[in-house]
C-alpha positions as CSV (number, residue, x, y, z in Angstrom):
1,X,-20.3,37.4,6.3
2,X,-20.5,34.5,3.9
3,X,-21.3,34.9,0.2
4,X,-24.4,32.7,0.6
5,X,-25.7,35.1,3.3
6,X,-25.1,38.1,1.0
7,X,-26.9,36.3,-1.9
8,X,-30.0,36.0,0.3
9,X,-29.8,39.6,1.3
10,X,-29.5,40.9,-2.2
11,X,-32.4,38.7,-3.3
12,X,-34.6,40.1,-0.4
13,X,-33.7,43.7,-1.2
14,X,-34.4,43.2,-4.9
15,X,-37.8,41.8,-4.0
16,X,-38.4,44.7,-1.7
17,X,-37.6,47.1,-4.5
18,X,-40.1,45.4,-6.8
19,X,-42.8,45.2,-4.1
20,X,-42.5,48.7,-2.8
21,X,-41.2,50.8,-5.7
22,X,-42.8,49.3,-8.8
23,X,-44.0,52.7,-9.8
24,X,-40.5,54.1,-10.3
25,X,-39.5,50.9,-12.2
26,X,-42.4,51.2,-14.5
27,X,-41.5,54.7,-15.7
28,X,-37.8,53.8,-16.1
29,X,-36.7,56.5,-13.6
30,X,-33.0,57.3,-13.4
31,X,-30.5,54.9,-12.0
32,X,-29.6,57.1,-9.0
33,X,-33.1,57.0,-7.8
34,X,-33.3,53.3,-8.0
35,X,-29.9,52.8,-6.3
36,X,-31.0,55.1,-3.5
37,X,-34.2,53.1,-2.9
38,X,-32.2,49.9,-3.0
39,X,-29.7,51.3,-0.4
40,X,-32.6,52.1,1.9
41,X,-33.8,48.5,1.9
42,X,-30.2,47.3,2.2
43,X,-29.7,49.2,5.5
44,X,-32.0,46.8,7.4
45,X,-29.5,44.0,7.0
46,X,-26.3,45.8,8.0
47,X,-26.4,47.0,11.6
48,X,-23.2,48.8,12.5
49,X,-22.3,49.6,8.9
50,X,-22.8,52.7,6.8
51,X,-24.7,52.3,3.5
52,X,-23.8,55.2,1.1
53,X,-24.7,56.0,-2.5
54,X,-22.2,57.8,-4.8
55,X,-19.7,58.1,-1.9
56,X,-16.4,59.4,-3.2
57,X,-14.2,59.5,-0.1
58,X,-11.5,57.2,1.3
59,X,-11.3,58.5,4.8
60,X,-11.0,62.3,4.1
61,X,-9.4,61.9,0.6
62,X,-11.1,61.6,-2.7
63,X,-11.8,58.0,-3.5
64,X,-9.6,57.1,-6.5
65,X,-8.8,54.0,-8.5
66,X,-6.1,53.3,-11.0
67,X,-8.3,52.4,-14.0
68,X,-8.2,53.4,-17.6
69,X,-11.6,53.0,-19.2
70,X,-10.7,54.4,-22.6
71,X,-7.5,52.7,-23.6
72,X,-7.4,49.7,-21.3
73,X,-3.6,50.2,-20.8
74,X,-1.9,48.1,-18.2
75,X,0.7,50.8,-17.4
76,X,-1.8,53.6,-16.6
77,X,-0.9,55.2,-13.2
78,X,-3.4,58.1,-13.3
79,X,-5.9,57.6,-10.5
80,X,-9.5,58.7,-11.3
81,X,-12.1,59.8,-8.8
82,X,-14.9,57.2,-8.5
83,X,-18.5,57.3,-7.3
84,X,-19.7,53.8,-6.7
85,X,-23.5,53.4,-6.8
86,X,-23.7,51.8,-3.3
87,X,-21.2,50.9,-0.7
88,X,-21.4,49.1,2.6
89,X,-18.5,50.3,4.8
90,X,-17.6,51.9,8.0
91,X,-16.8,55.6,7.4
92,X,-13.3,56.8,8.1
93,X,-11.9,53.3,8.6
94,X,-10.5,50.7,6.2
95,X,-13.5,48.4,6.8
96,X,-15.0,48.0,3.3
97,X,-17.5,45.2,3.0
98,X,-19.5,45.6,-0.2
99,X,-19.5,47.7,-3.4
100,X,-22.4,47.6,-5.8
101,X,-22.7,48.9,-9.3
102,X,-26.1,48.6,-11.1
103,X,-27.5,49.2,-14.5
104,X,-31.1,49.2,-15.7
105,X,-32.3,46.6,-18.1
106,X,-32.9,49.4,-20.6
107,X,-29.2,50.2,-20.7
108,X,-28.0,47.9,-23.4
109,X,-24.6,49.6,-23.8
110,X,-22.1,46.8,-23.1
111,X,-19.3,49.4,-22.8
112,X,-21.1,50.9,-19.7
113,X,-21.3,47.4,-18.2
114,X,-17.6,46.7,-18.9
115,X,-16.6,49.9,-17.2
116,X,-18.6,49.0,-14.1
117,X,-17.0,45.6,-14.0
118,X,-13.5,47.1,-14.3
119,X,-14.4,49.5,-11.5
120,X,-15.7,46.8,-9.2
121,X,-12.5,44.7,-9.7
122,X,-10.4,47.8,-8.9
123,X,-12.5,48.4,-5.7
124,X,-11.7,44.9,-4.6
125,X,-8.0,45.1,-5.6
126,X,-7.1,48.6,-4.4
127,X,-9.6,49.4,-1.6
128,X,-10.0,45.9,-0.2
129,X,-13.7,45.5,-0.5
130,X,-14.6,42.0,0.5
131,X,-17.5,41.7,-2.0
132,X,-18.3,43.4,-5.3
133,X,-21.6,42.9,-7.0
134,X,-23.0,44.0,-10.4
135,X,-26.8,44.2,-10.5
136,X,-29.0,44.3,-13.5
137,X,-32.3,45.9,-12.5
138,X,-35.4,45.1,-14.6
139,X,-37.4,48.2,-15.5
140,X,-40.4,48.9,-17.8
141,X,-41.4,45.6,-19.4
142,X,-38.7,43.7,-17.4
143,X,-39.8,44.5,-13.9
144,X,-38.9,41.6,-11.5
145,X,-36.4,40.2,-14.0
146,X,-33.4,41.2,-11.9
147,X,-30.0,39.5,-11.9
148,X,-26.7,40.0,-10.1
149,X,-23.3,38.6,-10.1
150,X,-20.3,38.6,-7.7
151,X,-17.3,40.1,-9.3
152,X,-13.9,38.5,-8.5
153,X,-10.5,39.9,-9.3
């Protein structure tokens, strides 16, 4: 899959989310509900892949990453269990295509966003995800004002 193909898919899914689920965006529903709906629409584009929300397994083991959110130390070796918002992968294999973290436009805490970016970089580095994307979902007065960016290591 090419990055340009994935950009088109994400734009289509974001539009589906606005078109079909505006009611949950208007009331600023929790992020898990929004990411679940997003994952449902994403499935149509990934035949042969599993689309999972909050999936915390690497084969049969807990999915962990070596990241230190609090102290930002470079020598931290304590792996932490992670629950990515959405992943596109093939279960029980090392085929990891896409990891997504999302935040609602009402979440203005830059620390939360920074944590998600660190996590996405670690997913690419440690678990070999081909693509990592951070999505900002427009809710309440910002419906339809969605943005996303590819995260590189």
